[in-house]
PDB file of N, CA, C and O in Angstrom:
ATOM      1  N   UNK A   1       1.120  15.483  -4.018  1.00  0.00           N
ATOM      2  CA  UNK A   1       1.161  15.720  -2.302  1.00  0.00           C
ATOM      3  C   UNK A   1      -0.169  16.458  -2.644  1.00  0.00           C
ATOM      4  O   UNK A   1      -0.291  17.169  -3.642  1.00  0.00           O
ATOM      5  N   UNK A   2      -1.506  16.148  -1.404  1.00  0.00           N
ATOM      6  CA  UNK A   2      -1.985  16.632  -2.206  1.00  0.00           C
ATOM      7  C   UNK A   2      -2.832  17.520  -0.505  1.00  0.00           C
ATOM      8  O   UNK A   2      -3.099  17.068   0.609  1.00  0.00           O
ATOM      9  N   UNK A   3      -2.979  18.808  -1.102  1.00  0.00           N
ATOM     10  CA  UNK A   3      -2.759  19.454   0.342  1.00  0.00           C
ATOM     11  C   UNK A   3      -5.023  19.648   0.485  1.00  0.00           C
ATOM     12  O   UNK A   3      -5.765  18.994  -0.248  1.00  0.00           O
ATOM     13  N   UNK A   4      -5.392  20.361   1.248  1.00  0.00           N
ATOM     14  CA  UNK A   4      -7.379  20.447   1.681  1.00  0.00           C
ATOM     15  C   UNK A   4      -7.380  21.671   1.707  1.00  0.00           C
ATOM     16  O   UNK A   4      -6.394  22.199   2.219  1.00  0.00           O
ATOM     17  N   UNK A   5      -8.509  22.581   1.154  1.00  0.00           N
ATOM     18  CA  UNK A   5      -9.100  23.872   1.781  1.00  0.00           C
ATOM     19  C   UNK A   5     -10.256  23.315   2.082  1.00  0.00           C
ATOM     20  O   UNK A   5     -11.147  23.004   1.291  1.00  0.00           O
ATOM     21  N   UNK A   6     -10.242  23.203   3.106  1.00  0.00           N
ATOM     22  CA  UNK A   6     -12.032  23.107   3.973  1.00  0.00           C
ATOM     23  C   UNK A   6     -12.318  23.977   3.484  1.00  0.00           C
ATOM     24  O   UNK A   6     -11.957  23.769   2.326  1.00  0.00           O
ATOM     25  N   UNK A   7     -12.906  25.239   3.534  1.00  0.00           N
ATOM     26  CA  UNK A   7     -13.390  26.666   3.469  1.00  0.00           C
ATOM     27  C   UNK A   7     -14.010  27.638   2.029  1.00  0.00           C
ATOM     28  O   UNK A   7     -14.518  28.742   1.834  1.00  0.00           O
ATOM     29  N   UNK A   8     -13.479  26.100   1.015  1.00  0.00           N
ATOM     30  CA  UNK A   8     -13.445  27.034   0.062  1.00  0.00           C
ATOM     31  C   UNK A   8     -14.396  26.943  -0.950  1.00  0.00           C
ATOM     32  O   UNK A   8     -14.718  25.809  -1.305  1.00  0.00           O
ATOM     33  N   UNK A   9     -14.964  28.005  -1.540  1.00  0.00           N
ATOM     34  CA  UNK A   9     -16.121  28.332  -2.030  1.00  0.00           C
ATOM     35  C   UNK A   9     -17.066  28.027  -0.878  1.00  0.00           C
ATOM     36  O   UNK A   9     -17.528  26.895  -0.732  1.00  0.00           O
ATOM     37  N   UNK A  10     -17.347  29.017  -0.074  1.00  0.00           N
ATOM     38  CA  UNK A  10     -18.337  28.909   0.995  1.00  0.00           C
ATOM     39  C   UNK A  10     -17.846  27.579   1.730  1.00  0.00           C
ATOM     40  O   UNK A  10     -18.192  26.750   0.889  1.00  0.00           O
ATOM     41  N   UNK A  11     -17.493  27.140   2.351  1.00  0.00           N
ATOM     42  CA  UNK A  11     -17.319  25.771   3.023  1.00  0.00           C
ATOM     43  C   UNK A  11     -17.366  24.384   2.527  1.00  0.00           C
ATOM     44  O   UNK A  11     -17.121  23.365   3.174  1.00  0.00           O
ATOM     45  N   UNK A  12     -17.941  24.547   0.483  1.00  0.00           N
ATOM     46  CA  UNK A  12     -17.135  23.528  -0.244  1.00  0.00           C
ATOM     47  C   UNK A  12     -16.778  22.719   0.721  1.00  0.00           C
ATOM     48  O   UNK A  12     -17.238  21.921   1.537  1.00  0.00           O
ATOM     49  N   UNK A  13     -15.130  23.522   0.098  1.00  0.00           N
ATOM     50  CA  UNK A  13     -14.392  21.971   0.016  1.00  0.00           C
ATOM     51  C   UNK A  13     -13.207  22.034  -1.085  1.00  0.00           C
ATOM     52  O   UNK A  13     -13.295  23.035  -1.796  1.00  0.00           O
ATOM     53  N   UNK A  14     -12.674  21.616  -1.228  1.00  0.00           N
ATOM     54  CA  UNK A  14     -12.042  20.962  -2.399  1.00  0.00           C
ATOM     55  C   UNK A  14     -10.681  20.718  -1.538  1.00  0.00           C
ATOM     56  O   UNK A  14     -10.396  21.104  -0.404  1.00  0.00           O
ATOM     57  N   UNK A  15      -9.960  19.960  -2.451  1.00  0.00           N
ATOM     58  CA  UNK A  15      -8.265  18.849  -2.359  1.00  0.00           C
ATOM     59  C   UNK A  15      -7.678  19.264  -3.826  1.00  0.00           C
ATOM     60  O   UNK A  15      -8.338  19.360  -4.861  1.00  0.00           O
ATOM     61  N   UNK A  16      -6.135  19.509  -3.647  1.00  0.00           N
ATOM     62  CA  UNK A  16      -5.631  20.198  -4.807  1.00  0.00           C
ATOM     63  C   UNK A  16      -4.236  18.825  -4.692  1.00  0.00           C
ATOM     64  O   UNK A  16      -3.161  19.355  -4.411  1.00  0.00           O
ATOM     65  N   UNK A  17      -4.130  17.235  -4.862  1.00  0.00           N
ATOM     66  CA  UNK A  17      -3.228  16.580  -5.388  1.00  0.00           C
ATOM     67  C   UNK A  17      -2.286  17.566  -6.581  1.00  0.00           C
ATOM     68  O   UNK A  17      -2.906  18.265  -7.383  1.00  0.00           O
ATOM     69  N   UNK A  18      -1.252  17.541  -6.585  1.00  0.00           N
ATOM     70  CA  UNK A  18       0.671  17.180  -6.835  1.00  0.00           C
ATOM     71  C   UNK A  18       0.560  16.109  -7.393  1.00  0.00           C
ATOM     72  O   UNK A  18      -0.189  15.143  -7.252  1.00  0.00           O
ATOM     73  N   UNK A  19       1.865  16.508  -8.440  1.00  0.00           N
ATOM     74  CA  UNK A  19       2.751  14.935  -9.169  1.00  0.00           C
ATOM     75  C   UNK A  19       3.860  15.515  -8.748  1.00  0.00           C
ATOM     76  O   UNK A  19       3.806  16.742  -8.825  1.00  0.00           O
ATOM     77  N   UNK A  20       4.742  15.129  -8.374  1.00  0.00           N
ATOM     78  CA  UNK A  20       5.854  14.829  -7.926  1.00  0.00           C
ATOM     79  C   UNK A  20       6.685  14.453  -9.161  1.00  0.00           C
ATOM     80  O   UNK A  20       6.579  13.409  -9.805  1.00  0.00           O
ATOM     81  N   UNK A  21       7.646  15.610  -9.421  1.00  0.00           N
ATOM     82  CA  UNK A  21       8.589  15.136 -10.831  1.00  0.00           C
ATOM     83  C   UNK A  21      10.282  15.094 -10.243  1.00  0.00           C
ATOM     84  O   UNK A  21      10.505  15.561  -9.125  1.00  0.00           O
ATOM     85  N   UNK A  22      11.555  14.446 -11.162  1.00  0.00           N
ATOM     86  CA  UNK A  22      12.206  14.869 -10.208  1.00  0.00           C
ATOM     87  C   UNK A  22      13.248  16.035 -10.049  1.00  0.00           C
ATOM     88  O   UNK A  22      14.432  15.834  -9.779  1.00  0.00           O
ATOM     89  N   UNK A  23      12.789  17.052 -10.208  1.00  0.00           N
ATOM     90  CA  UNK A  23      13.102  18.679 -10.055  1.00  0.00           C
ATOM     91  C   UNK A  23      12.159  19.210  -8.681  1.00  0.00           C
ATOM     92  O   UNK A  23      12.032  20.344  -8.218  1.00  0.00           O
ATOM     93  N   UNK A  24      11.611  18.004  -8.282  1.00  0.00           N
ATOM     94  CA  UNK A  24      10.480  19.149  -7.472  1.00  0.00           C
ATOM     95  C   UNK A  24       8.522  18.423  -8.019  1.00  0.00           C
ATOM     96  O   UNK A  24       8.171  17.376  -8.565  1.00  0.00           O
ATOM     97  N   UNK A  25       7.820  19.516  -7.555  1.00  0.00           N
ATOM     98  CA  UNK A  25       6.138  19.681  -7.376  1.00  0.00           C
ATOM     99  C   UNK A  25       5.906  20.662  -9.466  1.00  0.00           C
ATOM    100  O   UNK A  25       6.592  21.375 -10.198  1.00  0.00           O
ATOM    101  N   UNK A  26       4.700  20.094  -9.490  1.00  0.00           N
ATOM    102  CA  UNK A  26       4.033  20.822 -10.720  1.00  0.00           C
ATOM    103  C   UNK A  26       3.920  21.919 -10.392  1.00  0.00           C
ATOM    104  O   UNK A  26       4.600  22.023  -9.371  1.00  0.00           O
ATOM    105  N   UNK A  27       3.388  23.020 -10.663  1.00  0.00           N
ATOM    106  CA  UNK A  27       2.683  23.978 -10.523  1.00  0.00           C
ATOM    107  C   UNK A  27       2.076  23.945 -10.520  1.00  0.00           C
ATOM    108  O   UNK A  27       1.335  23.693  -9.570  1.00  0.00           O
ATOM    109  N   UNK A  28       1.808  24.181 -11.641  1.00  0.00           N
ATOM    110  CA  UNK A  28      -0.913  22.678 -11.150  1.00  0.00           C
ATOM    111  C   UNK A  28      -0.598  21.668 -10.645  1.00  0.00           C
ATOM    112  O   UNK A  28       0.380  20.944 -10.455  1.00  0.00           O
ATOM    113  N   UNK A  29      -2.124  21.792 -10.365  1.00  0.00           N
ATOM    114  CA  UNK A  29      -2.816  20.990  -9.271  1.00  0.00           C
ATOM    115  C   UNK A  29      -2.681  19.707 -11.080  1.00  0.00           C
ATOM    116  O   UNK A  29      -2.273  20.052 -12.189  1.00  0.00           O
ATOM    117  N   UNK A  30      -3.272  18.137 -10.586  1.00  0.00           N
ATOM    118  CA  UNK A  30      -3.510  17.240 -11.619  1.00  0.00           C
ATOM    119  C   UNK A  30      -4.504  16.933 -10.869  1.00  0.00           C
ATOM    120  O   UNK A  30      -4.540  15.932 -11.585  1.00  0.00           O
ATOM    121  N   UNK A  31      -5.247  16.808 -10.229  1.00  0.00           N
ATOM    122  CA  UNK A  31      -6.654  16.744 -10.068  1.00  0.00           C
ATOM    123  C   UNK A  31      -6.834  17.598  -8.965  1.00  0.00           C
ATOM    124  O   UNK A  31      -5.987  18.014  -8.174  1.00  0.00           O
ATOM    125  N   UNK A  32      -8.319  17.851  -9.021  1.00  0.00           N
ATOM    126  CA  UNK A  32      -8.484  18.678  -8.281  1.00  0.00           C
ATOM    127  C   UNK A  32     -10.198  17.999  -7.618  1.00  0.00           C
ATOM    128  O   UNK A  32     -11.051  17.382  -8.257  1.00  0.00           O
ATOM    129  N   UNK A  33     -10.210  18.362  -6.341  1.00  0.00           N
ATOM    130  CA  UNK A  33     -11.871  17.432  -6.068  1.00  0.00           C
ATOM    131  C   UNK A  33     -12.772  18.025  -4.930  1.00  0.00           C
ATOM    132  O   UNK A  33     -12.614  18.003  -3.709  1.00  0.00           O
ATOM    133  N   UNK A  34     -13.604  18.475  -5.580  1.00  0.00           N
ATOM    134  CA  UNK A  34     -14.871  18.572  -5.005  1.00  0.00           C
ATOM    135  C   UNK A  34     -15.670  18.349  -4.180  1.00  0.00           C
ATOM    136  O   UNK A  34     -16.148  17.220  -4.066  1.00  0.00           O
ATOM    137  N   UNK A  35     -16.138  19.698  -3.134  1.00  0.00           N
ATOM    138  CA  UNK A  35     -17.338  19.036  -2.018  1.00  0.00           C
ATOM    139  C   UNK A  35     -18.269  18.968  -2.538  1.00  0.00           C
ATOM    140  O   UNK A  35     -18.405  19.051  -3.758  1.00  0.00           O
ATOM    141  N   UNK A  36     -19.246  18.778  -1.618  1.00  0.00           N
ATOM    142  CA  UNK A  36     -20.495  19.418  -1.248  1.00  0.00           C
ATOM    143  C   UNK A  36     -21.004  20.767  -0.762  1.00  0.00           C
ATOM    144  O   UNK A  36     -20.145  21.466  -0.226  1.00  0.00           O
ATOM    145  N   UNK A  37     -22.390  21.333  -0.853  1.00  0.00           N
ATOM    146  CA  UNK A  37     -22.055  22.588  -0.232  1.00  0.00           C
ATOM    147  C   UNK A  37     -21.721  22.076   1.394  1.00  0.00           C
ATOM    148  O   UNK A  37     -21.711  21.058   2.086  1.00  0.00           O
ATOM    149  N   UNK A  38     -21.542  23.076   1.443  1.00  0.00           N
ATOM    150  CA  UNK A  38     -21.045  23.592   3.418  1.00  0.00           C
ATOM    151  C   UNK A  38     -20.857  22.193   4.148  1.00  0.00           C
ATOM    152  O   UNK A  38     -21.269  21.683   5.190  1.00  0.00           O
ATOM    153  N   UNK A  39     -19.997  21.805   3.046  1.00  0.00           N
ATOM    154  CA  UNK A  39     -19.539  19.938   3.747  1.00  0.00           C
ATOM    155  C   UNK A  39     -18.471  19.692   3.188  1.00  0.00           C
ATOM    156  O   UNK A  39     -18.249  18.884   2.285  1.00  0.00           O
ATOM    157  N   UNK A  40     -17.206  20.962   4.148  1.00  0.00           N
ATOM    158  CA  UNK A  40     -15.896  21.258   4.159  1.00  0.00           C
ATOM    159  C   UNK A  40     -14.796  20.333   3.357  1.00  0.00           C
ATOM    160  O   UNK A  40     -13.746  20.890   3.676  1.00  0.00           O
ATOM    161  N   UNK A  41     -14.626  19.811   2.947  1.00  0.00           N
ATOM    162  CA  UNK A  41     -14.180  18.196   1.710  1.00  0.00           C
ATOM    163  C   UNK A  41     -12.950  19.731   2.052  1.00  0.00           C
ATOM    164  O   UNK A  41     -13.060  20.942   1.861  1.00  0.00           O
ATOM    165  N   UNK A  42     -11.566  18.616   2.776  1.00  0.00           N
ATOM    166  CA  UNK A  42     -10.229  18.872   2.849  1.00  0.00           C
ATOM    167  C   UNK A  42      -9.541  18.962   4.594  1.00  0.00           C
ATOM    168  O   UNK A  42      -8.355  18.981   4.923  1.00  0.00           O
ATOM    169  N   UNK A  43     -10.748  19.003   5.454  1.00  0.00           N
ATOM    170  CA  UNK A  43     -10.434  19.510   6.341  1.00  0.00           C
ATOM    171  C   UNK A  43      -9.525  18.342   7.348  1.00  0.00           C
ATOM    172  O   UNK A  43      -8.933  18.422   8.425  1.00  0.00           O
ATOM    173  N   UNK A  44      -9.789  17.230   6.328  1.00  0.00           N
ATOM    174  CA  UNK A  44      -8.893  15.925   7.404  1.00  0.00           C
ATOM    175  C   UNK A  44      -8.237  15.285   6.159  1.00  0.00           C
ATOM    176  O   UNK A  44      -9.251  15.092   5.487  1.00  0.00           O
ATOM    177  N   UNK A  45      -7.061  14.762   5.299  1.00  0.00           N
ATOM    178  CA  UNK A  45      -6.691  14.089   4.970  1.00  0.00           C
ATOM    179  C   UNK A  45      -5.438  12.673   5.047  1.00  0.00           C
ATOM    180  O   UNK A  45      -4.338  12.643   5.599  1.00  0.00           O
ATOM    181  N   UNK A  46      -6.077  11.754   4.353  1.00  0.00           N
ATOM    182  CA  UNK A  46      -5.012  10.725   4.955  1.00  0.00           C
ATOM    183  C   UNK A  46      -4.745  10.306   3.843  1.00  0.00           C
ATOM    184  O   UNK A  46      -5.164  10.636   2.733  1.00  0.00           O
ATOM    185  N   UNK A  47      -3.795   9.317   4.266  1.00  0.00           N
ATOM    186  CA  UNK A  47      -2.952   8.376   3.101  1.00  0.00           C
ATOM    187  C   UNK A  47      -1.925   7.450   3.220  1.00  0.00           C
ATOM    188  O   UNK A  47      -0.827   7.791   3.660  1.00  0.00           O
ATOM    189  N   UNK A  48      -2.311   5.655   2.673  1.00  0.00           N
ATOM    190  CA  UNK A  48      -2.069   4.558   2.885  1.00  0.00           C
ATOM    191  C   UNK A  48      -2.115   3.781   2.741  1.00  0.00           C
ATOM    192  O   UNK A  48      -2.868   3.393   3.635  1.00  0.00           O
ATOM    193  N   UNK A  49      -1.738   2.609   1.933  1.00  0.00           N
ATOM    194  CA  UNK A  49      -2.329   1.956   1.274  1.00  0.00           C
ATOM    195  C   UNK A  49      -3.739   0.309   1.875  1.00  0.00           C
ATOM    196  O   UNK A  49      -3.642  -0.882   2.168  1.00  0.00           O
ATOM    197  N   UNK A  50      -4.809   1.317   1.754  1.00  0.00           N
ATOM    198  CA  UNK A  50      -6.109   0.830   3.027  1.00  0.00           C
ATOM    199  C   UNK A  50      -6.238  -0.698   2.332  1.00  0.00           C
ATOM    200  O   UNK A  50      -6.570  -1.780   2.816  1.00  0.00           O
ATOM    201  N   UNK A  51      -5.964  -0.430   1.432  1.00  0.00           N
ATOM    202  CA  UNK A  51      -6.892  -1.879   0.846  1.00  0.00           C
ATOM    203  C   UNK A  51      -5.872  -2.986   0.194  1.00  0.00           C
ATOM    204  O   UNK A  51      -6.107  -3.772  -0.723  1.00  0.00           O
ATOM    205  N   UNK A  52      -4.371  -2.761   1.134  1.00  0.00           N
ATOM    206  CA  UNK A  52      -3.592  -3.586   0.154  1.00  0.00           C
ATOM    207  C   UNK A  52      -3.300  -4.023  -1.156  1.00  0.00           C
ATOM    208  O   UNK A  52      -3.870  -5.049  -1.527  1.00  0.00           O
ATOM    209  N   UNK A  53      -2.636  -3.533  -1.824  1.00  0.00           N
ATOM    210  CA  UNK A  53      -2.832  -3.495  -3.602  1.00  0.00           C
ATOM    211  C   UNK A  53      -1.840  -3.437  -4.272  1.00  0.00           C
ATOM    212  O   UNK A  53      -1.659  -3.872  -5.410  1.00  0.00           O
ATOM    213  N   UNK A  54      -0.450  -2.347  -2.909  1.00  0.00           N
ATOM    214  CA  UNK A  54       0.393  -2.099  -2.853  1.00  0.00           C
ATOM    215  C   UNK A  54       1.043  -0.344  -3.559  1.00  0.00           C
ATOM    216  O   UNK A  54       2.179  -0.014  -3.900  1.00  0.00           O
ATOM    217  N   UNK A  55      -0.444   0.550  -3.543  1.00  0.00           N
ATOM    218  CA  UNK A  55      -0.580   1.571  -3.797  1.00  0.00           C
ATOM    219  C   UNK A  55      -0.957   2.339  -2.492  1.00  0.00           C
ATOM    220  O   UNK A  55      -1.651   1.823  -1.616  1.00  0.00           O
ATOM    221  N   UNK A  56      -0.367   3.829  -2.405  1.00  0.00           N
ATOM    222  CA  UNK A  56      -0.319   4.554  -1.601  1.00  0.00           C
ATOM    223  C   UNK A  56      -2.843   4.689  -2.239  1.00  0.00           C
ATOM    224  O   UNK A  56      -3.358   4.497  -3.341  1.00  0.00           O
ATOM    225  N   UNK A  57      -3.353   4.981  -1.192  1.00  0.00           N
ATOM    226  CA  UNK A  57      -5.046   5.630  -1.789  1.00  0.00           C
ATOM    227  C   UNK A  57      -4.594   6.571  -0.512  1.00  0.00           C
ATOM    228  O   UNK A  57      -3.847   6.588   0.466  1.00  0.00           O
ATOM    229  N   UNK A  58      -5.485   7.269  -1.157  1.00  0.00           N
ATOM    230  CA  UNK A  58      -6.061   9.105  -0.130  1.00  0.00           C
ATOM    231  C   UNK A  58      -7.858   8.559   0.262  1.00  0.00           C
ATOM    232  O   UNK A  58      -8.766   7.873  -0.205  1.00  0.00           O
ATOM    233  N   UNK A  59      -7.633   9.145   1.053  1.00  0.00           N
ATOM    234  CA  UNK A  59      -8.678   9.544   2.042  1.00  0.00           C
ATOM    235  C   UNK A  59      -8.838  11.188   3.025  1.00  0.00           C
ATOM    236  O   UNK A  59      -8.284  11.681   4.007  1.00  0.00           O
ATOM    237  N   UNK A  60     -10.233  11.695   1.789  1.00  0.00           N
ATOM    238  CA  UNK A  60     -10.148  12.787   1.976  1.00  0.00           C
ATOM    239  C   UNK A  60     -11.818  12.528   3.151  1.00  0.00           C
ATOM    240  O   UNK A  60     -12.560  11.557   3.295  1.00  0.00           O
ATOM    241  N   UNK A  61     -11.815  13.928   3.766  1.00  0.00           N
ATOM    242  CA  UNK A  61     -13.604  13.774   4.627  1.00  0.00           C
ATOM    243  C   UNK A  61     -13.885  15.084   4.016  1.00  0.00           C
ATOM    244  O   UNK A  61     -13.535  15.597   2.953  1.00  0.00           O
ATOM    245  N   UNK A  62     -14.806  15.572   5.248  1.00  0.00           N
ATOM    246  CA  UNK A  62     -15.837  16.255   4.775  1.00  0.00           C
ATOM    247  C   UNK A  62     -16.085  16.167   6.347  1.00  0.00           C
ATOM    248  O   UNK A  62     -16.105  15.093   6.950  1.00  0.00           O
ATOM    249  N   UNK A  63     -16.280  17.473   6.976  1.00  0.00           N
ATOM    250  CA  UNK A  63     -16.415  17.216   8.434  1.00  0.00           C
ATOM    251  C   UNK A  63     -17.903  18.144   8.656  1.00  0.00           C
ATOM    252  O   UNK A  63     -18.375  18.371   9.771  1.00  0.00           O
ATOM    253  N   UNK A  64     -18.548  18.639   7.288  1.00  0.00           N
ATOM    254  CA  UNK A  64     -19.224  19.943   7.674  1.00  0.00           C
ATOM    255  C   UNK A  64     -20.098  18.799   6.782  1.00  0.00           C
ATOM    256  O   UNK A  64     -21.159  19.378   7.018  1.00  0.00           O
ATOM    257  N   UNK A  65     -20.475  17.784   6.049  1.00  0.00           N
ATOM    258  CA  UNK A  65     -20.608  17.105   5.449  1.00  0.00           C
ATOM    259  C   UNK A  65     -22.741  16.358   5.901  1.00  0.00           C
ATOM    260  O   UNK A  65     -22.819  15.139   5.752  1.00  0.00           O
ATOM    261  N   UNK A  66     -23.497  16.744   6.151  1.00  0.00           N
ATOM    262  CA  UNK A  66     -25.403  16.492   6.200  1.00  0.00           C
ATOM    263  C   UNK A  66     -25.269  17.214   8.329  1.00  0.00           C
ATOM    264  O   UNK A  66     -25.175  16.657   9.423  1.00  0.00           O
ATOM    265  N   UNK A  67     -25.314  18.081   8.035  1.00  0.00           N
ATOM    266  CA  UNK A  67     -24.911  18.735   9.150  1.00  0.00           C
ATOM    267  C   UNK A  67     -24.651  18.512  10.271  1.00  0.00           C
ATOM    268  O   UNK A  67     -25.196  18.186  11.326  1.00  0.00           O
ATOM    269  N   UNK A  68     -22.948  18.934   9.542  1.00  0.00           N
ATOM    270  CA  UNK A  68     -21.833  18.172  10.550  1.00  0.00           C
ATOM    271  C   UNK A  68     -21.932  16.851  10.943  1.00  0.00           C
ATOM    272  O   UNK A  68     -21.256  16.598  11.940  1.00  0.00           O
ATOM    273  N   UNK A  69     -22.587  15.885  10.457  1.00  0.00           N
ATOM    274  CA  UNK A  69     -21.853  14.580  10.731  1.00  0.00           C
ATOM    275  C   UNK A  69     -20.881  13.649  10.095  1.00  0.00           C
ATOM    276  O   UNK A  69     -20.740  12.462  10.391  1.00  0.00           O
ATOM    277  N   UNK A  70     -20.032  14.513   8.920  1.00  0.00           N
ATOM    278  CA  UNK A  70     -19.564  14.275   8.574  1.00  0.00           C
ATOM    279  C   UNK A  70     -18.808  12.695   7.808  1.00  0.00           C
ATOM    280  O   UNK A  70     -18.753  11.601   8.369  1.00  0.00           O
ATOM    281  N   UNK A  71     -18.370  12.984   6.609  1.00  0.00           N
ATOM    282  CA  UNK A  71     -18.466  12.167   5.487  1.00  0.00           C
ATOM    283  C   UNK A  71     -16.729  12.181   5.083  1.00  0.00           C
ATOM    284  O   UNK A  71     -16.149  13.048   5.737  1.00  0.00           O
ATOM    285  N   UNK A  72     -15.761  11.357   4.097  1.00  0.00           N
ATOM    286  CA  UNK A  72     -14.872  10.135   3.932  1.00  0.00           C
ATOM    287  C   UNK A  72     -15.371   9.584   2.572  1.00  0.00           C
ATOM    288  O   UNK A  72     -14.868   8.566   2.096  1.00  0.00           O
TER     289      UNK A  72
END
């Protein structure tokens, strides 16, 4: 599971990736992704096999990046 926190650290943004297990999710995030200042990383999150390699990919967006132009 991945959770976005767009207002983390004064709108820098962060996304938390939690790994699954037979008895549920881990209590601690396995990976954290930090955005750039004011980028609001985690505003939108997409998951799917974008490159057709058989594995899901994660796409994180930062809606505030570059004076609100945004970035994925």
